[in-house]
Every structure is written in C-alpha cells, then in structure tokens.
TISE-195395 format. One record per residue (C-alpha): z, y, x negated; residue in three letters. Coordinates in steps of 0.05 Angstrom, whole numbers, plus 5000, padded with zeros to 4 digits. Example, Ala and Ser with C-alpha at 12.3 -4.5 7.8 and 13.67 -1.06 7.14 Angstrom:
515649104754Ala/514349794727Ser/
***
This chain:
863277482068Met/867677342123Ile/861577122166Gly/858876642122Arg/865776342110Trp/866676292182Leu/860175952191Arg/860875472137His/867875322165Ser/864275102231Ser/859274752200Glu/863974322158Arg/868574212216Arg/862273972262Lys/859973522205Ser/866973222193Val/867873122268Leu/861372782279Ile/861972322215Trp/869072142232Thr/867571902304Val/860871582283Gly/864471202227Leu/870070992271Met/865270722326Thr/861070372271Leu/867570082243Gly/870869832309Ile/864069552331Gly/862369162270Leu/869768942268Ser/869568642334Ile/862768302318Ser/865168002253Ser/872167772271Phe/871567612345Ser/869466852352Pro/865266982415Thr/862667682444Thr/858167902497Ile/853168032442Leu/853067312424Asp/850767152495Arg/845067732494Leu/842967432422Thr/841566782448Val/838067052510Leu/833567442465Val/832066822427Phe/830666452492Asp/825467012508Gly/822566932442Tyr/821066182457Gln/817966352530Arg/813266862496Val/811166452436Leu/812965722448Pro/811765202396Arg/805164862389Gln/805864172409Glu/804663682350Ser/802063112386Gly/807162672360Ala/806761932379Pro/812361952429Val/811861742509Val/816461772565Val/818361172613Val/821161552676Asp/825661232722Ile/823361712776Asp/824261762848Glu/818061312863Ala/820760792815Ser/827160762853Ile/823760762919Ala/819860112897Gln/825059762852Leu/831359912890Gly/837460422880Gln/840160552809Trp/842860162771Pro/837659682770Trp/839358952749Pro/839658852673Arg/834258342682Thr/829358842711Val/830959272651Leu/829958692607Ala/823058572637Arg/821259312619Met/823659232546Val/819558632539Asp/813558912574Arg/813859542524Leu/814359052465Gly/808158702488Glu/804659352493Leu/806259542425Gly/811660082428Ala/814460272356Ala/821360342381Asn/824360372452Ile/829960882455Ala/834560892517Phe/837261562540Asp/842661212579Met/848460792563Val/850360152594Phe/858060102583Pro/860159622641Glu/857558892657Pro/851858862708Asp/855058692773Arg/848958392803Thr/849657802749Ser/850457142783Leu/856257012741Lys/859757692760Gln/857857512829Val/860856862836Val/867457092803Glu/868257642849Glu/867457192907Leu/872656722883Arg/877557252868Arg/877057482942Ser/878456752964Gly/871756482979Thr/870255762970Glu/863455702934Ile/860055182903Glu/854355302850Val/851054902793Pro/855554962731Glu/849155252693Ala/848055762744Ala/854956082732Thr/853156192660Arg/847556652678Ile/849157352652Asp/844257942665Asn/847358352604Asp/845857742556Gln/838857752585Val/838058522566Leu/841358362499Ala/836457832482Glu/830558292502Ala/833558792457Phe/833758302400Ser/826358082410Arg/824258832405Asn/825559472364Ser/830959802410Val/834860432400Thr/841160372444Ala/843961042472Gly/851361292467Ile/855261892489Ala/859362272438Ile/864962752468Ser/871463052464Asn/872762902532Glu/874462172520Thr/877461762470Ser/873761172485Gly/872560722422Thr/865860712391Leu/862660132349Gly/859860212281Pro/853160552271Pro/846860152252Lys/844760602195Ala/847860822133Gly/848861472104Phe/848461702030Ser/850062392008Phe/851562771945Ala/857063261942Gly/862563301992Ala/862962742045Asp/859863062110Pro/865362762150Lys/870063292118Ser/866063912146Phe/862263662206Leu/864963782275Pro/868863172294Thr/869362882361Tyr/875062432391Arg/870761862418Gly/865161732473Gly/862061212512Val/858460642484Thr/854659992506Asn/857459302516Leu/858458922451Ala/852258422460Pro/847859012472Leu/850059422411Ser/850158802366Glu/843158652392Ala/839859362386Ala/836259562322Thr/838960252324Gly/844460662357Ile/844061432372Gly/847561882411Phe/843762232470Phe/849462702488Ser/847863452469Phe/852964002482Pro/849764532524Pro/851365312507Gly/856665702543Arg/851865882595Asp/849465142606Gly/842965202567Ile/841264682515Val/838865072456Arg/841264642397Ala/843563892384Ile/847263612325Pro/842663162291Ile/848562772265Ile/855762772287Ser/862462542262Ser/866662092304Ala/872761642293Gln/871461632220Gly/863761452223Asn/857361852221Leu/852761752279Tyr/845361972287Pro/841962322348Ser/837761882392Leu/831462242368Ala/833362142293Ala/835161422301Glu/828561312340Ala/824561592282Leu/828561202229Arg/827560562264Val/820560702277Ala/819360852206Gln/823560192187Ala/827460632141Ala/834660332125Gly/839160972120Ser/839461702123Tyr/840562222064Ile/844862812080Val/843863452042Lys/849363962032Ser/850964601998Thr/853564441923Gly/849063801919Ser/843663711872Asn/837964231885Gly/842364601935Glu/845765281934Ile/852665271931Asp/855265761985Ser/862665591968Gly/864465232023Glu/860964532040Pro/856164602092Ala/850164152114Met/842864342097Thr/838263832118Ala/837663092137Leu/832962622105Lys/830062142159Asp/825361662126Gly/819262052101Ala/821462662147Leu/826263212124Glu/829863562181Ile/832964242162Pro/839664362197Thr/844864912205Gly/851964882167Pro/854664422225Asp/848963912224Gly/845564212284Ser/838164362296Val/835764922342Trp/830664612388Ile/824264932385Tyr/821164812456Tyr/813664752470Ser/813764472540Gly/810463872518Met/804763992561Pro/800763362535Asp/806862882535Leu/804862232570Arg/810462102623Val/809761372655Ile/813061132712Ser/817360562706Ala/813660182764Thr/806860272726Ala/809759772673Leu/809559222726Phe/802659382751Asp/797458912716Pro/792059372732Gln/794559872689Gln/795159432624His/789759682583Asp/791060402598Asp/798760302583Leu/797259902517Ala/792960522496Gln/798460992512Ala/804260582485Ile/801460222425Asp/804960492360Gly/808761062401His/816461172408Ile/818061072480Val/823861422507Leu/826561142572Val/830461612616Gly/830461912683Thr/827762512721Ser/830562302790Ala/835162842817Val/840262382839Gly/841862122774Leu/843362842746Arg/840162802677Asp/837063482691Leu/838664052639Val/837164782632Ala/832864982572Thr/830465672546Pro/823265552577Ile/824965182643Ala/831165212690Ala/831164482697Ser/828463982649Met/829663202645Pro/834163112588Gly/829162512561Val/823963052551Lys/828463472510Val/828962852463His/821362822463Ala/821463562444Glu/826063432385Ile/821962852359Ile/815463232366Asp/818963822330Gln/820963372273Ile/814163062267Ile/810563722271Gly/815863982219Gln/816464612262Ser/823464862261Phe/827565472281Leu/832265712230Ser/838866132234Arg/839666252156Pro/847066292132Asp/845367002107Trp/843267212177Ala/849767452197Lys/850967882140Gly/844068152138Ala/844968372214Glu/851468682197Thr/848469082141Leu/842569282180Ala/847569522237Ala/851369932186Leu/845070232150Val/841770432218Leu/848070692246Gly/849471132185Leu/842071322190Leu/843171542260Leu/849671912244Ile/845472322194Val/840372472246Thr/845472702301Val/848773142248Arg/842173482224Gly/838173512288Thr/838473632362Gly/839173162425Ala/831573052431Leu/830272852359Ile/836372452356Ser/834272092422Ser/827371962395Ala/830571672329Val/835571222369Thr/829570922407Ile/825070802345Leu/831670492309Leu/832470002365Val/824869862370Leu/824969722293Ala/831069262299Ala/827268852354Val/820568882321Ala/823568642254Ile/826868032291Ser/820067862326Trp/816667892264Ile/821567442229Ala/821266962287Phe/813366992293Asp/812066932220Gln/818166512195Ala/820966232253His/827566552235Leu/832466752287Leu/834767452266Ile/839167802317Asp/836568452339Pro/842268582391Ile/847768762337Leu/843669292303Pro/840369572367Ala/846969582405Val/850669882347Thr/845670462344Val/845670522417Ala/853370562415Thr/853771082361Val/848971462397Phe/852871462465Ala/858971662424Val/856372172381Thr/851072522427Met/855972772478Pro/860273012417Leu/854473382392Leu/852373662461Leu/859673902466Leu/859774262396Ile/853274542412Thr/855074842480Asn/861375102450Arg/856475472400Glu/852075702451Lys/857575962491Thr/860176282428Phe/853676652417Val/852876852492Arg/859677162496Asn/859077472425Ala/852077822441Phe/851177842514Lys/853178582515Arg/848978742451Tyr/842478382466Leu/838078282522Ser/838677612563Pro/832277352532Thr/834077442464Leu/841177212476Val/838376532502Glu/833776502441Arg/840176522398Leu/843776052443Ala/838175532433Glu/837775662359Asp/844275852332Pro/841875682265Gly/837576332269Ala/843776732265Leu/845676872193Glu/853377022208Leu/854577092132Gly/850277702117Gly/843477762098Glu/838278302075Thr/832978382129Arg/827978922145Glu/830379302204Leu/828379892247Thr/834680302261Val/835680792316Leu/841281352324Phe/841581752385Ser/846182332399Asp/847482792459Ile/846383532438Arg/852084042441Gly/856383442469Phe/862883652437Thr/862684352465Ala/860884032533Met/866683532532Ser/871484092524Glu/869684402592Gln/870483712629Leu/875883302653Ser/877182602626Pro/874582282692His/868382762688Glu/866982582618Leu/867581892627Thr/863181882687Thr/857882312651Leu/857881822592Leu/857281182635Asn/851381522677Ala/848281682606Phe/849481062564Leu/848180542621Thr/840580722627Pro/839780862554Met/842780172542Thr/838279812592Asp/832080082558Ile/834279872487Leu/835879162513Leu/829079122551Gln/825579302483Ser/829578722446Glu/833979182408Ala/841278982387Met/846379482408Ile/850679572347Asp/855780042370Lys/857480642416Tyr/860581212379Met/862781682438Gly/856181962464Asp/852381682405Ala/848780992399Ile/846880592341Met/841880002351Ala/837179622311Phe/831179142316Trp/829478482277Asn/836078212274Ala/839877732290Pro/832777462313Leu/825877662282Pro/822578132330Ile/815078232322Glu/812278902317Asp/819379172317His/817879872289Arg/812980042351Arg/817679762396Lys/823380202368Ala/818380812381Cys/816480612453Leu/824280522469Ala/825181232440Ala/820081542482Leu/822881172545Arg/829781432531Met/827282142528Val/823582012596Ala/829681732628Lys/834082302608Leu/829082802639Asp/829782372707Asp/837482342697Leu/837283152688Asn/833483202750Arg/837682742791Glu/844283022769Arg/842683722751Gly/845483632681Glu/842084002627Pro/842783432574Leu/838583392513Arg/838382832461Ile/836482712391Gly/833582052366Ile/832581872293Gly/828781212270Leu/828480902202Asn/825680262175Ala/827679912113Gly/831779362085Pro/838979272109Cys/844778832104Cys/846478532169Val/851378002193Gly/858777932214Asn/862378482184Leu/870078602183Gly/876278212170Ser/878377532187Arg/882577832246Gln/876478232274Arg/869078262259Phe/862878442295Ser/855278342281Tyr/852878992250Ser/848479292195Ala/849779712132Ile/845680022081Gly/841280622054Asp/835980552108Ser/841880572161Val/844481212129Asn/837481532125Val/836781342200Ala/842881742215Ser/840882342170Arg/834182362207Ile/837582412276Glu/841482992249Gly/835083352229Leu/832783372304Thr/838283932320Lys/834584342267His/827884272292Tyr/829484262364Gly/825283612370Leu/827482972412Ser/824882442365Ile/824382422290Leu/822081822252Val/820981672177Ser/814381522149Asp/816080762145Ala/816680722217Val/810281152231Arg/806380642186Glu/808580102236Gly/806280472297Ala/800280892276Ser/796880882344Asp/802281332374Leu/802582072378Ala/805682292315Phe/805682982282Leu/808283102211Ala/814483602207Val/815483682133Glu/818783362071Arg/826383422074Val/831283282015Gln/836982982058Val/844182962037Val/845582351991Gly/838182201971Arg/834382451909Ala/827482311935Glu/824982771993Pro/823582472059Leu/817282582099Gln/819482622174Val/814882602231Phe/816082802307Ala/814082272357Leu/811082622420Leu/808182042459Gly/804481392466Asp/797881122446Ala/794981412511Glu/797282112493Met/794582022423Ala/788181872442Ala/787382512484Arg/782383022457Pro/787183592468Asp/792283212423Phe/787283082373Arg/785683842369Ala/792983992361Leu/793983482312Ala/788183752270Asp/790984442277Ala/797984192260His/795483782199Arg/792184462170Arg/798284842181Met/803084342144Ile/797884262085Ala/797385092077Ala/805085102077Tyr/805584592020Arg/800285011980Arg/804085632000Ala/797085892027Asp/800086392075Thr/793686612104Ala/791485932128Thr/798485742144Leu/798386392195Gly/791786242226Ser/792985422235Ala/800285582262Leu/797286072313Gly/792085532333Glu/797385002339Ala/802485432378Ala/796685652425Gly/797184952454Phe/804085172480Asp/807884482475Val/814684632496Pro/817584072451Glu/814684422391Leu/816585152404Arg/822385152362Arg/818884782305Leu/813285272301Tyr/818285842305Ala/821585562245Thr/814985542207Tyr/813286272231Arg/819786482192Met/817586052130Arg/810886422132Cys/813787082133Glu/818786912077Glu/812886682032Leu/809487302049Arg/815087792030Ser/817587391967Lys/814387121909Pro/812586431909Val/816785971859Pro/812985641807Ala/815984961827Asp/814185061899Trp/812884371931Asp/814484542001Gly/820984092004Val/826484322045Val/833584182031Met/838083932087Ala/845084212076Leu/848183822132Glu/848483092149Lys/
***
C-alpha cells in the first residue's frame, strides 16, 4: 500500500543517510590517522602510555648499577665545573680500586683541559708573558693523566650523536655482526656528533652515545639502542657499559628476514644481542624505556669517593657494579623530563635502561599494532553506526561509552599483562567522532519524524496520544495492518431537513458548536478521529496506538456525548438529538489514499457494521446502540438487548443493545428490575409467546424511561401483529433492516 511504501522509503533514506555520513567520517578519520606523519592523536597516545607507566611502573630488577653524582655538594667542595682532568683521573682510579665492573661517563670531553700546566704556560706565553718553568713541567698534560687512568680501568667513554652538527666521530670500540640487510641501510642516520679527545677515546675500553632524542613535547620515552652515523654503528652508553662489563667482544643485530626472524617485506631491526642479554627493539632500533623510578638505586656523591672513612661502604656498593658518572646539578643542565617525573637527571635514565635490560622487562610497540588499532577503530565505528541506525539516542550514547571503555580496557590489559603498547586513542576517538557526527543527524531525522507525526495526528488524536506516537513512531504502521478496533459513528437526527431552514452562516455555527465539544470528548477518551462527514463523525479506538480497554472507553465516550448534547440543547434551545452506533472487530487501518493525498483511516466489515448500527438508532428512537462484541468488553455498564437484526449487506443477524448508562446506573435496583422485565419481554418475543410478551412489556414500560418509549411502542405493535396473524413456521424473532 501507499503508506507502507512511504514508510519503507523513509526508512531507506534514513538508513542510507546515516550510513553514508558515518562511513565518510570513518574514512576521513582513518585516512588522516594513517597517512599523516604526526597528528594530535599521536600526542594523546603517548600521554596515555605515560599514564600507564605512572599507574603501573616497572618493578626495579636490582641490577648491579650505581650512580656517581657530580651534585651541588661536590661542586661546592671541589670547585666549579669543569673540574681538572686530574681530579676526574683520581675518581676513575678510585672507582677502579673499589672494584667497579665498568665506569661509564654520561658526559663528553671534546676539548683540552685548560687547567693543565702545559695549557697554562702556552696561554701565558701567547699573551706575551715571560715565564720560566722546568722543561719537565711543561709536559704535564691533565688530559693525558685522565687517558692513563682510562687505560688502567674499564671505562666507557660517552659521546653525543646528533643531526645538529657534522663533527667527526672516531671509530667505535665494538664490532657488529648481522644476518640479512646491513643495519646501516635501514637505521636512522645521524650527520655527526661530539666525541672525546683522541687520547681519551683510544684509552677507553668502550664508547657509547649518551644523547637520546626527546619527544616532540620534550619527554624522553625511548632511546635508540644503536645508531648509524658517518658510516659506522654506535651503541648507546647503557648497551656499551653492559657489553664491557660482560667482556663481550661484539654485538649481534637481529632484523627481519634474517634466520629465525619474520620477514615483514621491509628490513627492520628486531633485537640486539649484547653479550648474554637480548634487547628487543623497534624497527628503527629504538627501545621504549619502561621506567621504575629506581627507588633503590644507590647514588653516591662524587665527594664521597675522596673520603677515607667511607671506604668500606663504597667498596660494598661499587664492587662488581657498573658505575655511571653523571650530574644532577641544576646549573649543568643535564635534567630531562620523563613519563614519571617532570625532571630527572639524565644519568638516572641510563641507569633505568641498564636495569630494564638486566631485568628483561620491556615495553613493546609491535609492528602490527598500527594495523590492529586501525581495524579496531573501523570495527567499533561500524558497530556504532549499526547501533545509531537501529536505536535511539540513549542506547547509542550508552554503547558509545561502552565501546570507548572497551578500547581503553583492551589497551590497559595489553599493557598490564604483556607490556604491549596498544593505542586506545584511535579507536576511542573514532567512535566518539562517529557518534558526534551521526547522533545530531539521527536527532534531526527523529525530530522531523516527530514533527510529521504531530502535524499528521494533532487534529485527530489527544495530545497525550500524539506525544506517545511522536516518541515511538515505530508504533505507527503507516502501511496498513489488521487490528481489532472499536468503531463509532454518530449522526444528528433530522439534520438534512434542519439544514434547509438555516442560512450557511447559521449552519456552520451550529455544526461548529456541536462538533467541537463532541471532538473534545472523543479525544479525551483516546479516540482517533477518522473523519467528519457533514454532521456525522467517524472515530475509532486502539489505533494507531494500542488502547487498553478500548471497548469500554468507547461506550463511556458515547454516554458523555449524549449528556453533552443535553447540556448544549439547554444552553442553545436547539432540539438536537443524535444517534451513535458502536461496533468492535478486526479492521484494516493505516494510511489510505493516493501518492498525492492520503490519510490515516480504517476500513472493513466491522466499520460497515458500526455504520449500520448507527442507522438503526433512528428506527428505535435510541441514542446509543452497540453490537454484542462491544457489550462483552463493557459488561458492567447499563445495557438492554434490543433485538436481532438482519442488516443490509450481512447474512448473519446482528444482536444489538441499547446503552443507557454507566456502571453506577447498572447497579441500581430499579434498573435491575427494569432489566429483568426487559429480558423476559425479549425472550417471549423470540418464542412468539404473546401472553408473556404482553405482561413483561407492560411491566417494563411501567418504569417510564423516556429513552425506551419508542422501543416499547414498537414492541406493542409487534405483539399485536403476532396476536392477529398466524406465527410463521420459521419464526426466529429476527428483524430485517430495509435501510442502511
């Protein structure tokens, strides 16, 4: 039908619109995320990972590492930095005596020591000063003193690698072996850096870079474990200190495509073998630093090394340990921001890396993570589109929250259980964006549907029912459905003759004065006004929304209409009477009409019967007649059987009843007595028992109910006819109605 076609067409347009907008949002968002090198989502992602580390920091492994700190107290006692290299040489020798496994410097010595006697004499002579010193004294070189200390002990010299300088770097101390592609072909390459004086580099056991590139926000989250610069591979300071401490000769670089490693198509690093330790890496050779805070890390002030009274304590703390020499002094500016601290000495970050490697506790950002996150965002986004399309705003909002929480929960579980860094931001933001785009669209469409329903039914339904329909348009079957209805027809008696005596203005005034209060009563009783036909009204109950106890509500509405007409007659002096017919049964109800014009209406045999019943009220002089189906749904009201009638268009006779009043009237003793006499009268008539019919009729008529006078007059005539003529053999008491 037209209504069903319209509804399905509207649903299709709604579905297509939401799917189109939702998929466009998904496509644009995922494209930006996939092809943009850096987005705000990336910044949010690392902040989430930072939060994970603060909530669940790594358990310190207790690695044999200590820090010698050139702190404020050391500078106050030993003098301003830089100290003479002879002081540093004494420190190195002292640490060697205390049993240090390796001494790693988180600093670089690129220039000669200006406090060397050799340097001082040369500077004075260049300035024109004549000075005589023993020849042997002019050969005293502090840098050489430190180099000799390096050579006597296990020392890892620090260097800085950077793209900000093209300074020449010396050769590394360690060798690198690899299978597959040369790491220099796929690792990030640096232009140069800052290295130590040649004697120091030559004397050192190992060389490692201490520089680590901070994130865009200045936070140190990862460090390359090896880097490529000027055609060489260089290890980090932490990796080199571990290699030297283990007396390992070289590193083994593992990459994709090599033996035992998955080939991802493009060469990428997977791990670094450092002596007996294996360090998993990202494709670019970097390692995410999993911070613990190192609460048990032993930090020794540099001044303590020269205190004889602390010898035993220092020996116990340093013997067999890797010693990192760095500074926490604010003025020396070796403080960095980390996920767990706004300010941390750089040397402590290297201690974190060593502790992490020895404890074999790593964070991993697997190469499949990006694809999995994109797939999760796509799946969750599609799921939300389906939800938005099929549900309302409240459920969609709840599902959105659940999907976001699910993304975060999966990410957290991956971090907690497997130390995997899985981004919850992309799926969560994708879901939130799809919701933010599709939900206003859904609300707009829903609001348009509600507006359509309100405009379509506001003149035919009560405001309460209109709002119920507006809130649940799905309850409205516009395409036509079969539903049990209670149908009402009402008509003004003698209106045609009356209208011939009135002017058009008077006629319009009369109709408006009659139809307005009748309509109010019907709407208040939850009826659907189908149509006005001049002075006639057609209404029904139980559509478009289900109405509980609809047959009883229809009966009470009819009684109120009759009572209201009496009030109008008294007010206006107009001798108007109406007839109301009620029937209940299955009807086809929905939007009926053409594509150009249609309306919500009901059709079917039950509707026709209601119209026929209304026509019978003229014959019996009754205000309200109802079918047996209606009476059964309101049996507590005051009904009296009228007779069985063969209406036009139906083969089966129809039992009709007069509705005289409400349940209170039905319970009154006088009505019960009337009903008893009336019942005996009807039974006698059907048996053609004229004697009983006459006595029961006289008894019932004796109650002198004005509404029943014409009915009883009709039965008197029937009684006389039965007495005066022979009763037909096929007598059944059924009356044939000759008019509609």
